C-alpha positions as CSV (number, residue, x, y, z in Angstrom):
1,M,0.0,0.1,-0.1
2,I,1.4,3.2,-1.0
3,P,2.1,5.5,2.5
4,A,0.3,8.1,3.6
5,K,2.9,11.2,2.7
6,Q,2.8,9.7,-0.7
7,T,-0.7,10.6,-1.4
8,D,-2.9,13.9,-1.6
9,I,-3.5,13.1,1.9
10,P,-1.4,15.3,3.6
11,W,-2.3,18.3,1.2
12,R,-6.5,17.3,1.6
13,L,-5.5,17.7,5.5
14,K,-3.6,21.5,5.0
15,Q,-6.1,22.4,2.7
16,M,-8.9,21.3,5.4
17,L,-7.0,23.1,7.8
18,D,-7.2,26.1,6.1
19,I,-10.6,26.3,5.4
20,L,-11.2,26.0,9.0
21,V,-8.7,28.9,10.0
22,Y,-10.2,31.1,7.6
23,E,-13.3,30.7,8.8
24,E,-12.9,31.5,12.0
25,K,-11.5,34.8,11.6
26,Q,-14.7,35.8,8.9
27,Q,-17.4,34.7,11.8
28,E,-18.1,36.9,15.3
29,A,-16.4,36.1,18.4
30,E,-18.2,32.8,20.2
31,E,-19.7,31.7,17.1
32,T,-18.9,28.5,15.2
33,G,-18.9,28.6,11.3
34,P,-20.6,25.5,9.2
35,C,-17.6,24.2,7.9
36,M,-16.0,23.4,12.0
37,E,-20.3,22.4,12.5
38,Y,-19.9,19.7,9.9
39,L,-16.5,18.7,11.5
40,L,-17.7,18.3,14.8
41,Q,-21.3,16.5,14.1
42,H,-20.0,14.3,11.5
43,K,-17.0,13.7,14.1
44,L,-14.3,13.8,11.4
45,L,-11.5,14.0,14.0
46,E,-12.9,10.4,15.6
47,T,-12.2,8.8,12.0
48,L,-9.0,10.7,11.5
49,C,-8.2,9.2,14.8
50,T,-9.6,5.8,13.7
51,L,-7.6,6.3,10.6
52,G,-4.4,7.0,12.2
53,K,-4.5,4.2,15.1
54,A,-4.2,1.5,12.3
55,Q,-1.9,3.3,10.4
56,Y,-4.4,2.8,7.2
57,P,-2.4,4.0,4.9
58,P,0.7,3.2,6.2
59,G,2.6,6.6,7.9
60,M,-1.0,8.0,8.6
61,N,-0.4,8.6,12.5
62,Q,2.1,11.1,11.8
63,Q,-0.2,13.0,9.7
64,V,-2.8,12.7,11.7
65,L,-0.7,14.1,14.8
66,L,0.3,17.0,12.8
67,F,-3.6,17.7,11.9
68,F,-4.4,17.6,15.5
69,A,-0.9,19.9,16.5
70,K,-2.1,22.5,13.7
71,L,-5.8,22.5,14.4
72,L,-5.5,22.7,18.0
73,G,-2.9,25.7,18.0
74,Q,-4.4,28.1,15.1
75,I,-7.7,27.8,16.1
76,Q,-8.5,30.0,18.7
77,Q,-12.1,29.2,20.2
78,P,-12.0,27.0,22.8
79,M,-12.7,23.3,21.4
80,L,-11.1,20.5,24.2
81,H,-14.1,20.8,26.3
82,I,-16.1,19.4,23.5
83,I,-16.6,15.4,23.5
84,N,-16.2,15.1,19.8
85,V,-12.9,16.8,20.2
86,Y,-11.6,15.4,23.6
87,R,-12.5,12.0,23.2
88,P,-10.3,11.5,20.1
89,V,-7.5,14.2,21.9
90,Q,-7.6,11.2,24.3
91,K,-7.6,8.4,21.9
92,L,-4.5,10.3,20.2
93,I,-2.3,10.7,23.3
94,R,-2.7,7.1,24.0
95,L,-0.7,6.1,20.9
96,C,2.2,8.8,22.1
97,G,5.0,7.2,23.8
98,A,3.8,3.9,23.2
99,A,7.1,2.6,21.7
100,F,10.6,4.0,22.5
101,G,12.5,5.2,20.0
102,S,9.5,5.7,17.6
103,Q,9.4,7.3,14.3
104,T,6.6,9.4,15.1
105,E,8.2,11.2,18.3
106,K,8.6,14.4,16.5
107,E,4.9,14.9,15.9
108,E,3.8,13.4,19.0
109,V,5.8,16.3,21.3
110,Q,4.9,18.5,19.1
111,F,1.0,17.1,19.4
112,L,1.4,17.0,23.5
113,F,3.0,20.5,23.5
114,I,0.1,22.0,21.8
115,I,-2.4,20.1,24.3
116,C,-0.1,21.2,27.3
117,S,0.3,24.8,26.5
118,K,-3.9,24.8,26.0
119,L,-4.5,23.5,29.2
120,K,-2.2,25.8,30.6
121,Q,-4.6,28.5,28.9
122,D,-7.6,27.3,30.2
123,P,-7.1,24.9,32.9
124,Y,-10.7,24.5,33.2
125,V,-10.4,22.0,30.3
126,L,-7.9,19.4,32.2
127,N,-10.4,17.3,33.8
128,Y,-11.5,16.4,29.8
129,I,-7.7,15.1,29.0
130,L,-6.0,13.8,32.1
131,E,-7.3,10.5,32.8
132,S,-8.1,9.9,36.4
133,K,-6.6,6.7,38.9
134,R,-10.1,7.6,40.4
135,K,-12.7,5.8,39.9
136,A,-15.4,7.1,37.2
137,G,-17.8,5.4,38.4
138,N,-18.3,7.4,41.5
139,R,-20.1,9.8,39.0
140,K,-23.6,9.0,38.6
141,P,-25.5,8.8,35.4
142,G,-27.9,10.9,35.9
143,S,-25.9,14.5,37.0
144,I,-25.5,14.9,33.1
145,S,-27.4,18.1,32.5
146,E,-29.3,18.2,29.7
147,A,-27.3,20.4,27.7
148,Q,-24.7,18.0,27.9
149,E,-27.0,15.2,26.6
150,G,-28.3,17.6,23.6
151,D,-25.8,19.7,22.6
152,L,-22.3,18.5,23.3
153,G,-21.0,16.8,20.5
154,G,-22.5,19.7,18.1
155,S,-20.9,23.6,18.7
156,P,-21.5,26.3,20.8
157,K,-24.6,28.9,20.1
158,R,-24.3,32.1,18.9
159,G,-23.4,34.8,21.0
160,E,-22.9,31.8,24.0
161,D,-20.1,30.7,26.1
162,P,-18.9,28.0,24.8
163,R,-17.9,26.0,27.8
164,A,-21.6,26.6,28.9
165,E,-22.4,23.0,26.8
166,S,-19.8,21.4,29.1
167,T,-19.3,20.3,32.5
168,P,-19.6,22.8,35.0
169,L,-16.8,22.8,37.2
170,S,-16.6,24.3,40.8
171,P,-13.1,24.9,42.5
172,Q,-14.7,22.0,44.8
173,A,-14.8,19.9,42.2
174,G,-11.4,19.3,41.2
175,C,-11.5,16.9,38.8
176,I,-13.2,14.5,39.8
177,D,-16.4,15.0,38.4
178,S,-15.3,15.6,35.2
179,P,-15.6,13.6,32.0
180,S,-12.4,10.8,32.6
181,W,-13.1,7.1,31.0
182,S,-11.4,6.8,28.0
183,G,-14.2,6.4,25.5
184,D,-12.4,3.2,23.6
185,D,-15.5,1.6,23.0
186,L,-17.3,4.6,21.9
187,D,-19.8,4.0,19.3
188,T,-18.2,6.6,16.4
189,S,-20.9,5.7,14.3
190,S,-23.6,7.2,16.4
191,T,-24.0,10.9,15.3
192,D,-26.6,11.8,18.4
193,G,-23.5,13.6,20.5
194,H,-25.0,12.0,23.7
195,L,-22.7,11.1,26.3
196,P,-22.1,7.3,26.9
197,S,-22.2,5.1,29.7
198,P,-19.4,5.6,32.3
199,P,-17.1,2.7,32.3
200,S,-17.4,0.2,35.0
201,P,-14.8,1.1,38.0
202,S,-12.8,-1.6,37.5
203,T,-12.0,-0.7,33.8
204,S,-11.6,2.8,34.7
205,E,-9.0,2.2,37.9
206,E,-6.5,-0.1,35.2
207,S,-6.9,2.9,32.7
208,P,-3.4,4.7,33.0
209,T,-2.4,8.1,32.6
210,T,-1.7,8.7,29.5
211,L,-0.8,12.3,29.3
212,I,1.6,12.1,32.1
213,K,3.3,9.2,31.3
214,A,3.6,10.0,27.2
215,L,5.7,13.3,28.3
216,V,7.7,11.2,30.8
217,T,8.2,8.7,28.1
218,L,9.3,11.2,25.8
219,M,11.7,12.8,28.0
220,K,13.4,9.4,27.6
221,S,14.2,9.5,24.1
222,Q,17.5,9.8,22.9
223,K,16.8,13.0,20.5
224,S,18.1,16.0,22.9
225,K,15.3,18.5,21.4
226,I,12.2,16.3,21.8
227,A,12.8,15.2,25.0
228,I,13.6,18.8,25.6
229,K,10.4,19.9,24.5
230,A,8.4,17.2,26.5
231,C,10.5,18.4,29.6
232,E,8.6,22.1,28.2
233,S,5.5,19.9,28.1
234,L,5.2,18.9,31.9
235,L,6.5,22.1,33.4
236,L,3.6,23.8,31.5
237,L,1.4,21.4,33.0
238,V,2.7,21.8,36.6
239,S,2.5,25.8,36.5
240,I,-0.7,26.1,36.1
241,P,-1.8,28.3,38.9
242,K,-4.4,26.3,40.4
243,E,-4.6,24.7,43.6
244,E,-7.2,22.0,42.5
245,T,-5.1,21.5,39.3
246,A,-1.8,21.2,41.0
247,R,-4.2,18.6,44.3
248,C,-5.3,16.7,41.0
249,L,-1.7,16.0,39.3
250,A,-0.2,15.0,42.4
251,E,-2.9,13.0,43.8
252,D,-4.8,11.4,40.7
253,T,-2.1,11.1,38.2
254,A,0.8,8.8,38.6
255,L,3.0,12.0,37.6
256,C,4.7,11.9,40.9
257,Q,5.5,8.7,40.9
258,L,6.9,9.0,37.4
259,L,9.0,11.6,38.3
260,S,10.6,10.2,40.9
261,D,11.9,7.2,39.7
262,R,12.9,8.9,36.6
263,V,15.4,11.4,38.6
264,C,16.5,7.8,40.1
265,E,17.1,6.3,36.5
266,L,19.4,9.5,35.9
267,Y,21.0,9.9,39.1
268,K,22.0,6.1,38.2
269,L,24.0,6.8,35.1
270,I,26.2,9.6,36.4
271,P,29.8,8.2,36.6
272,T,31.3,7.9,40.3
273,S,34.7,9.8,38.6
274,L,32.2,12.7,37.6
275,D,34.4,16.1,39.1
276,P,31.6,17.8,41.4
277,A,32.2,21.2,40.0
278,D,30.3,20.1,36.8
279,I,27.0,18.4,38.4
280,Q,24.1,21.0,38.2
281,G,21.4,18.9,40.1
282,V,19.9,15.5,40.5
283,D,18.4,13.4,43.9
284,T,19.5,10.3,46.1
285,V,23.1,9.5,47.6
286,H,25.3,6.7,48.1
287,W,28.6,6.8,50.2
288,R,30.5,3.9,48.9
289,S,33.8,6.2,47.9
290,E,35.3,9.7,48.4
291,A,34.4,10.1,44.9
292,G,31.0,9.2,45.9
293,V,30.8,11.4,48.4
294,L,32.0,14.5,46.5
295,V,29.2,13.7,44.1
296,A,26.6,13.3,46.2
297,T,26.9,16.3,48.7
298,V,27.4,18.7,45.4
299,L,24.0,17.1,43.7
300,L,22.3,18.2,47.0
301,S,23.7,21.0,47.7
302,S,22.2,21.9,44.2
303,V,19.0,20.2,44.8
304,V,18.2,22.7,48.4
305,R,19.4,25.4,46.3
306,Q,16.6,25.4,43.1
307,T,13.8,24.5,45.9
308,W,12.0,27.0,47.3
309,A,8.2,25.8,47.5
310,P,7.6,25.7,50.8
311,V,6.3,22.5,51.2
312,L,8.7,20.6,49.0
313,L,11.4,22.2,51.0
314,E,10.2,20.9,54.1
315,E,9.7,17.4,52.9
316,L,13.4,17.7,51.5
317,V,15.0,19.3,55.0
318,F,13.3,16.1,57.1
319,F,14.4,13.3,54.2
320,L,17.8,15.0,54.8
321,L,18.4,15.9,58.5
322,G,15.5,13.8,60.0
323,S,12.5,15.0,62.0
324,Q,14.5,14.8,65.6
325,R,14.4,17.7,68.1
326,Q,15.7,16.3,71.1
327,P,19.2,17.0,71.8
328,E,21.7,15.1,70.5
329,E,23.7,12.5,71.8
330,R,27.7,11.5,71.7
331,M,28.1,8.9,68.7
332,A,24.4,8.5,68.3
333,T,25.3,7.8,64.2
334,E,22.1,5.6,63.6
335,S,19.5,8.0,64.9
336,H,18.9,9.2,61.3
337,V,22.1,7.8,58.9
338,L,22.1,10.5,56.0
339,R,22.2,13.4,58.1
340,Y,25.1,11.8,60.3
341,H,27.3,11.2,56.9
342,L,26.2,15.0,55.7
343,V,27.8,16.4,58.9
344,K,30.8,13.5,58.8
345,H,31.7,14.9,55.1
346,C,30.6,18.8,55.5
347,D,34.7,19.5,55.7
348,H,34.9,18.6,51.7
349,I,35.7,21.7,50.1
350,S,33.5,21.0,47.5
351,D,30.3,20.8,50.0
352,E,28.3,23.8,50.4
353,L,25.1,21.7,51.6
354,F,25.0,23.4,55.1
355,E,25.5,27.0,53.7
356,E,23.1,26.6,51.0
357,L,19.9,24.8,53.8
358,L,20.9,27.8,56.3
359,Q,20.3,30.5,53.8
360,K,16.2,28.8,53.5
361,P,14.1,30.1,55.7
362,Q,13.1,27.0,57.1
363,E,12.9,26.8,61.5
364,H,13.7,23.5,61.6
365,I,16.9,23.7,59.9
366,V,18.4,25.8,62.6
367,Y,17.4,24.2,65.3
368,N,18.1,20.2,64.2
369,L,21.1,21.0,63.3
370,V,22.2,23.4,66.0
371,L,19.6,25.1,68.8
372,R,18.0,21.4,70.2
373,N,21.7,21.1,71.6
374,L,21.9,24.8,72.8
375,E,18.7,24.4,74.4
376,Y,19.4,24.0,77.9
377,R,22.6,26.5,78.3
378,N,24.4,23.2,79.4
379,Y,28.0,24.9,78.1
380,I,27.7,27.6,81.3
381,A,29.5,25.9,84.5
382,Q,26.8,25.0,87.4
383,G,26.7,27.3,89.8
384,A,28.1,30.0,88.2
385,E,26.3,33.8,87.9
386,D,24.6,34.5,84.8
387,K,24.7,38.4,85.8
388,H,28.4,39.8,85.7
389,T,29.7,43.5,85.8
390,V,32.0,44.3,83.0
391,D,34.7,44.9,85.4
392,T,34.6,41.7,87.5
393,E,34.4,39.8,84.4
394,H,36.9,41.5,82.0
395,L,39.2,41.2,85.4
396,E,38.5,37.7,85.4
397,E,39.6,36.8,81.7
398,S,42.5,39.0,81.6
399,A,43.6,36.9,84.9
400,E,43.3,33.9,83.0
401,L,45.1,35.3,79.9
402,E,48.3,36.5,82.3
403,E,48.6,32.7,83.7
404,D,49.1,31.4,80.2
405,P,52.2,31.5,78.8
406,F,50.8,31.4,75.0
407,F,49.5,35.3,75.9
408,T,52.6,36.6,78.0
409,D,54.1,40.2,76.8
410,M,51.1,39.8,73.7
411,Y,50.3,43.3,73.9
412,T,51.9,46.0,75.4
413,E,49.9,48.7,77.6
414,S,50.6,51.1,75.2
415,D,49.5,48.6,72.1
416,F,46.4,47.9,73.8
417,N,45.0,51.5,74.3
418,S,45.9,52.9,71.5
419,S,45.0,50.4,69.1
420,S,43.0,51.6,65.6
421,Q,40.8,48.4,65.4
422,L,38.9,48.6,68.9
423,L,35.7,50.0,68.0
424,S,35.2,53.7,69.4
425,L,31.8,54.3,71.1
426,P,30.8,57.7,72.4
427,P,30.8,58.2,76.8
428,R,28.0,56.9,78.3
429,E,26.8,57.0,82.3
430,T,27.3,53.8,84.7
431,S,24.6,51.8,84.8
432,P,24.3,47.8,86.4
433,R,24.6,45.3,83.3
434,P,21.3,44.1,81.9
435,V,21.0,40.2,82.8
436,G,22.9,38.4,81.0
437,K,24.2,40.1,78.3
438,S,28.0,41.5,77.8
439,Q,27.9,45.3,76.7
440,V,28.7,45.3,72.6
441,S,32.1,47.5,72.9
442,D,33.4,44.6,75.0
443,I,32.5,41.6,72.6
444,V,33.4,43.5,69.9
445,N,36.8,44.9,70.6
446,S,37.1,41.0,72.4
447,F,36.8,39.7,68.8
448,L,39.3,42.5,67.6
449,C,42.1,42.4,70.2
450,L,42.1,38.7,69.6
451,V,45.0,38.1,66.9
452,P,48.0,39.2,67.8
453,Q,49.7,42.7,66.3
454,E,52.2,41.2,64.3
455,A,49.7,39.0,62.4
456,K,47.1,41.7,61.6
457,T,48.3,43.2,57.8
458,S,45.1,44.5,57.4
459,Y,45.7,47.7,58.3
460,H,48.3,47.9,56.0
461,V,46.0,47.4,53.1
462,Q,43.0,50.0,52.2
463,G,39.8,49.0,52.4
464,S,40.1,46.1,54.7
465,G,39.2,47.5,57.9
466,Y,36.6,45.7,60.3
467,D,34.1,48.4,59.3
468,T,34.0,46.4,55.6
469,Y,31.9,43.8,57.5
470,V,29.5,45.5,59.1
471,H,27.4,46.4,56.1
472,D,27.5,43.1,55.1
473,A,26.3,41.6,58.5
474,H,23.6,44.1,58.9
475,E,21.9,43.0,55.8
476,L,22.3,39.3,56.4
477,F,21.1,40.1,59.8
478,K,18.0,41.5,58.7
479,E,17.5,38.9,56.3
480,C,17.8,36.4,59.2
481,T,15.5,37.9,61.6
482,S,12.5,38.6,59.2
483,Y,12.6,34.6,58.6
484,S,12.7,34.4,62.6
485,L,9.7,36.4,63.3
486,E,7.6,33.7,62.5
487,W,9.3,31.1,64.6
488,G,8.3,32.0,68.0
489,W,12.4,32.7,69.2
490,P,12.4,33.8,73.0
491,D,14.4,37.5,73.6
492,T,16.5,36.5,76.3
493,P,18.0,33.2,77.4
494,K,16.3,30.7,79.3
495,P,17.0,30.4,82.8
496,L,19.8,28.6,84.1
497,D,17.5,26.9,86.8
498,S,16.2,25.2,84.0
499,V,19.2,23.2,83.0
500,H,19.0,19.5,83.6
501,P,21.5,19.1,86.5
502,G,24.6,16.7,85.6
503,S,23.9,16.8,82.6
504,D,26.9,16.9,80.1
505,F,27.3,19.4,77.1
506,Y,27.3,17.9,73.8
507,E,27.4,20.7,71.1
508,G,25.9,18.5,68.7
509,H,27.3,16.7,65.3
510,L,27.6,19.8,63.5
511,L,29.0,22.7,65.5
512,K,32.0,19.5,66.8
513,V,33.3,19.3,62.8
514,L,32.9,22.8,62.7
515,L,34.7,24.0,66.0
516,D,37.3,20.8,65.0
517,R,38.0,22.8,61.8
518,I,38.5,25.9,63.4
519,T,41.1,24.2,65.7
520,R,43.2,23.5,62.1
521,I,42.6,26.8,60.8
522,L,46.2,27.0,60.2
523,D,46.8,23.5,58.6
524,Q,44.0,23.6,56.1
525,P,43.3,24.3,52.6
526,Y,42.6,28.4,52.2
527,E,39.3,27.0,50.3
528,L,38.3,24.9,53.1
529,N,39.1,27.7,55.9
530,L,36.8,29.9,53.8
531,Q,34.1,27.7,53.5
532,V,34.3,26.7,57.8
533,T,34.1,29.9,58.4
534,S,31.6,30.9,56.1
535,V,28.9,28.5,58.2
536,L,30.0,29.8,61.5
537,S,29.2,33.4,60.4
538,R,26.0,32.3,59.4
539,L,24.8,30.7,63.0
540,A,26.1,33.5,64.7
541,V,23.8,36.1,63.0
542,F,20.7,34.2,63.7
543,P,18.7,36.5,66.0
544,H,18.5,33.7,68.9
545,P,20.1,34.4,72.5
546,H,21.8,30.6,73.0
547,L,23.5,31.1,69.4
548,H,24.3,34.4,70.1
549,E,25.9,33.5,73.5
550,Y,27.2,30.6,72.4
551,L,29.1,31.8,69.8
552,L,29.8,35.5,70.4
553,D,29.8,36.1,73.9
554,P,33.3,35.6,75.3
555,Y,32.7,36.1,79.0
556,I,30.6,33.5,79.8
557,T,31.8,30.6,82.3
558,L,32.1,27.5,80.7
559,S,31.3,24.0,81.9
560,P,34.2,21.6,82.6
561,G,34.6,20.1,79.2
562,S,32.5,22.3,77.2
563,R,34.3,24.4,74.9
564,S,32.6,28.2,72.9
565,L,33.8,29.4,69.7
566,F,35.7,32.0,71.5
567,S,37.7,29.1,73.7
568,V,38.7,27.6,70.5
569,L,40.2,30.9,69.2
570,I,41.9,31.2,71.7
571,R,43.5,28.3,71.7
572,V,44.5,28.5,68.0
573,I,46.3,31.6,68.9
574,G,47.8,30.5,71.2
575,D,49.7,27.6,68.7
576,L,50.2,30.6,66.7
577,M,51.9,32.6,68.6
578,Q,54.7,29.4,69.2
579,R,54.7,28.9,65.4
580,I,55.4,32.8,65.1
581,Q,58.9,32.5,66.6
582,H,59.7,29.7,64.2
583,I,58.9,31.9,61.2
584,P,61.9,34.3,60.1
585,N,60.3,37.9,58.2
586,F,57.0,36.5,59.3
587,S,55.2,39.7,58.9
588,E,56.6,40.7,55.7
589,K,55.7,36.6,54.7
590,L,51.9,37.4,55.8
591,L,51.6,40.8,53.8
592,L,52.9,39.4,50.7
593,V,50.9,36.8,50.7
594,R,47.5,38.9,51.9
595,K,48.1,41.3,48.6
596,Q,48.9,37.8,46.7
597,L,45.3,37.1,47.8
598,M,44.2,40.5,46.6
599,G,45.6,40.4,43.6
600,L,48.0,43.2,44.3
601,Q,51.1,40.9,43.5
602,P,51.3,38.5,41.6
603,E,51.6,34.4,42.4
604,A,54.5,33.0,43.8
605,M,55.7,30.3,46.0
606,T,56.6,31.1,49.7
607,D,57.4,28.9,52.3
608,H,54.6,28.2,55.2
609,M,51.7,29.1,52.2
610,T,48.8,27.1,54.4
611,L,49.7,28.6,57.6
612,L,50.1,32.1,56.3
613,K,46.5,32.2,54.1
614,G,45.4,30.3,57.6
615,V,46.2,33.4,59.8
616,I,44.5,35.9,57.3
617,V,41.3,34.0,57.0
618,L,41.7,34.0,60.9
619,E,41.8,37.6,61.3
620,E,38.9,38.3,58.8
621,F,37.1,36.1,60.5
622,C,37.7,37.6,63.7
623,K,36.6,40.7,62.1
624,E,34.0,39.6,60.7
625,L,32.3,38.0,64.1
626,A,32.8,41.5,65.7
627,A,30.5,43.0,63.2
628,I,28.1,40.7,63.7
629,A,27.9,41.2,67.5
630,F,27.7,44.8,66.8
631,V,24.8,44.5,64.6
632,K,23.2,42.0,66.8
633,N,22.8,44.3,69.6
634,P,20.0,47.1,70.3
635,I,20.6,50.4,69.3
636,D,20.6,51.7,72.4
637,E,23.3,49.6,73.9
638,K,25.5,50.8,71.2
């Protein structure tokens, strides 16, 4: 038999389409011409669909797909609600994606794209195209209106809304009360336009979700243009801005299952040797090798970065971190295995997962990772006073430093008093210290004076002072505060009498890893140091009193075996003071490395490069913490 493409069928179909398009342009709005009336009443679309399904003549399905795509794309008047249109459309959709690598993939994806475009324009007709998993048998035959019985098979009357002839859909109806049976058993010889009886519940329940399934199948095409077009069609479908539509797609179709299966298929195709820097995004995690860890965490970071819908974000967070909100226990690796592995490997240079998580407006992220372990303030010594005056506490800290050989002669009295790095505040009247708070000037100056003078280089380079961090810290604090307003965080720390007696303090897995990394800041790669300090800075800026106290208050009295961020930095400085003694021309080399990092000097090999870069990161980190402490305190304290 001669293929359809070699007959005059393509020309005849084009001629028929041109007539219908021309006729519509000549008619008044919402008026159907005689040619369109004839097409609908004599079920020509049904006939074409039958010929295409039977491939009579060979290649007829390709011509039918093209005709339907052009007809629906060029006719402006709504058509998909009419029974003699949506029935053959449903049948034709079933032919799409039926065979992988079909010769008609191009025509199939073009046809489905037009369908999805029409559904995006008019979500009202979605229920006529989707074949729901719910039982169509739930619909009572007597619920069909007389208007449907008489005129649905024909065309709209003059001056009437064409959709008045179809089943009215209320927002509550969603997609349950719509015609969702397949219509394969429709007697095409009937011309009265009456709706057939719905199929039995068992038949409807087994009916596949053909539109979704066809698109997902075409997404697997070896031809990239076809796969992309199928993805675009699916995006059109899921971006319909109606809650009823979203619920219908999620609950009444196989969309979620098909997409999750497809994501898993794609993930399994990623080679373990893939460079993490080249990754754009996917799902799931394997922990079989070091390369697998890098790839998996970068993949998850990309997923988190691109997730903003509140419900989806919440599900993703619970998947990654678990739902636990009680304080962590040491070595509790089985409470949530995925979370344990993610935290364990968060010190990779390529892993930005926790930075991405902490930028999301989700309370459970901060609470699960950090706050649940600071809830009872066990890091403060039992019986220690929570209220200190500035003078006594400052004297206590000074005495401790003088007893430590690492800090002997760190500053002369003239150096300390004349330091230009200290925060200069206007004089204020002497008054009792607020409960549980240290003055902002004391906190800021504690961080600014932490790095010894011989290890500071920022004052040698213009535009790298402490004040450069204040603006960024202020913007970040405003952002975090806007998120936390809805989280019900307290304004003051929990009273110490609520601390469980005898309970040891454990900072939690994440803070332990981060603080351990800070202790090795002088021996770690520069990029890793930047990442670790960035995560800690993000945590410090959150406006929770316990986070502020633990990360930014140098004057708290720690319980035995506990450590805070400031105490860890103290030990790092002590280690640094010992090492400086063994590096000739330390200050000159340090300044040279800073200029190299800023692009002011060409790159050159220098001894102790890792240590020198670590010192620069340490100085910048202390300035950043000082800026955060400054912007977080109330204006009246400044």
